[in-house]
C-alpha positions in Angstrom: -142.0 93.4 -49.2 -143.4 91.7 -52.2 -143.0 88.0 -53.1 -143.0 87.7 -56.9 -142.3 84.5 -58.9 -142.1 86.6 -62.0 -139.1 88.7 -60.8 -135.8 87.0 -61.4 -133.7 88.5 -58.7 -134.0 90.4 -55.5 -135.1 94.0 -56.0 -134.0 96.4 -53.3 -134.9 100.0 -52.8 -132.2 102.2 -54.3 -131.1 103.4 -50.9 -130.5 99.9 -49.7 -128.5 99.1 -52.8 -126.4 102.1 -52.1 -125.8 101.0 -48.5 -124.7 97.6 -49.6 -122.3 99.0 -52.2 -120.9 101.5 -49.7 -120.4 98.6 -47.2 -118.6 96.5 -49.8 -116.4 99.3 -51.0 -115.6 101.2 -47.8 -115.8 98.5 -45.1 -114.5 95.6 -47.2 -112.4 97.5 -49.7 -113.8 95.6 -52.7 -114.1 98.3 -55.4 -117.5 97.3 -56.6 -119.0 99.2 -59.6 -122.7 99.9 -60.1 -122.9 99.6 -63.9 -126.2 100.1 -65.7 -126.6 96.3 -66.3 -125.2 94.9 -63.0 -123.3 95.5 -59.8 -119.9 94.0 -60.2 -117.1 93.4 -57.8 -113.6 92.0 -58.2 -113.4 88.6 -56.7 -109.8 87.4 -57.0 -109.3 86.0 -53.5 -110.1 82.3 -52.9 -112.3 83.4 -50.0 -114.2 86.1 -51.9 -117.6 85.0 -50.8 -116.7 85.9 -47.2 -116.7 89.6 -48.1 -120.4 89.6 -48.8 -123.2 89.7 -46.2 -126.0 87.1 -45.8 -129.5 88.7 -45.8 -131.8 88.1 -42.8 -135.4 89.1 -43.4 -138.1 89.6 -40.8 -141.3 89.2 -42.7 -144.3 90.3 -40.7 -143.8 91.5 -37.2 -140.5 91.7 -35.5 -141.2 88.6 -33.4 -141.7 86.3 -36.4 -139.0 83.9 -37.4 -136.4 85.2 -39.8 -135.9 84.1 -43.3 -132.4 83.9 -44.8 -130.9 84.6 -48.1 -127.3 83.3 -48.1 -124.7 85.3 -50.0 -124.3 82.3 -52.4 -127.8 83.0 -53.7 -127.1 86.5 -54.9 -123.3 86.4 -55.7 -122.3 84.9 -59.1 -118.6 84.6 -59.8 -117.0 84.1 -63.1 -113.3 84.7 -64.1 -112.5 86.8 -61.0 -115.6 89.1 -61.3 -118.6 88.8 -59.1 -122.0 90.0 -60.3 -124.6 90.6 -57.7 -127.9 89.1 -58.7 -129.8 92.2 -57.4 -131.8 94.8 -59.1 -132.0 98.4 -58.1 -135.6 99.4 -57.4 -137.2 102.8 -57.3 -137.5 105.0 -54.3 -140.3 102.9 -52.9 -139.4 101.4 -49.5 -139.9 97.7 -50.1 -138.1 94.7 -51.4 -139.2 92.2 -54.0 -138.1 88.7 -53.3 -137.5 87.1 -56.6 -137.4 83.6 -58.1 -133.6 83.0 -58.2 -132.7 84.2 -54.7 -135.6 83.4 -52.4 -137.7 80.7 -54.0 -135.0 78.0 -54.2 -134.8 77.9 -50.4 -138.5 78.3 -49.4 -141.8 76.8 -50.3 -144.1 79.8 -51.0 -147.9 79.4 -50.7 -150.1 82.1 -52.1 -153.5 81.7 -50.3 -155.6 84.0 -52.4 -158.9 83.1 -50.6 -157.6 84.3 -47.3 -155.3 87.1 -48.6 -152.1 85.7 -47.1 -148.8 84.2 -48.0 -147.1 81.3 -46.2 -143.4 80.3 -46.2 -141.6 77.1 -45.2 -138.0 76.0 -45.6 -137.6 73.9 -48.7 -136.2 70.4 -47.9 -133.8 71.0 -50.8 -132.7 74.4 -49.6 -129.1 75.4 -49.5 -127.5 73.8 -46.5 -126.5 77.2 -45.1 -130.2 78.2 -44.9 -131.0 75.3 -42.6 -127.8 75.9 -40.6 -128.7 79.6 -40.2 -132.2 78.7 -39.0 -130.9 76.1 -36.6 -128.6 78.7 -35.1 -131.6 81.1 -34.7 -133.6 78.4 -32.9 -130.7 77.7 -30.6 -130.4 81.4 -29.8 -134.1 81.6 -29.1 -134.0 78.6 -26.8 -131.2 80.3 -24.8 -133.1 83.5 -24.6 -136.2 81.6 -23.4 -134.1 79.9 -20.7 -132.9 83.3 -19.6 -129.3 82.6 -20.5 -127.0 85.3 -21.8 -125.9 84.8 -25.3 -122.2 85.2 -25.5 -120.5 86.3 -28.7 -118.9 82.8 -29.3 -122.5 81.3 -29.3 -123.7 83.7 -32.0 -123.3 83.3 -35.7 -123.5 86.8 -37.1 -125.2 86.8 -40.6 -123.3 89.8 -41.9 -122.0 92.9 -40.2 -124.5 94.3 -37.7 -124.3 97.8 -39.3 -125.3 96.5 -42.7 -128.0 94.2 -41.3 -129.6 96.9 -39.2 -129.6 99.5 -42.0 -130.6 97.2 -44.9 -133.6 95.7 -43.3 -135.3 98.7 -41.9 -137.4 98.6 -45.1 -138.0 94.8 -44.9 -141.6 94.7 -43.7 -144.6 93.0 -45.3 -147.0 95.4 -46.9 -150.3 93.6 -46.4 -153.4 95.6 -46.0 -154.9 94.0 -42.9 -158.4 95.3 -43.8 -158.4 92.8 -46.7 -157.8 89.8 -44.5 -160.9 87.8 -43.9 -162.1 87.3 -40.3 -159.7 84.8 -38.7 -157.1 85.2 -41.4 -153.6 86.0 -40.3 -150.7 87.4 -42.3 -147.7 85.0 -42.1 
């Protein structure tokens, strides 16, 4: 995963874009088109936003806290057509978190001296990002207490199939040999 303030949108590997489009077309029946300039979908229903998944990213190891990109950050609707603010990357297996989708919700600190990047929820983040994080914290608390999480206590951030397939490639690509002694990738 790359965090880049010079990239406008999210850039996903081509295979992940294909998974998302297939999900929208075959699971949600949307009829999205991958044109050369954008991925567009008809959005004529009042609740069109519900058809799109939120993105949950695990940056670092699998036990790290998740980071959220709500669907409202990458779906732009005008006159009944939704354009997805995503770019199709090459065959490389990483995502690029861009300025319009990721940065509005998180403070990003580039610590060049220690070869690391830090993230914190922006106090002005979309309300849904804070809600999604609060739900995650509640679930973690239940797990630590040894309580079983029942489906009614869980807010699913998109269909599980798309989440599990899309985020296989979501891992930080940090060369740990470059970290200074005592430095830690966030």
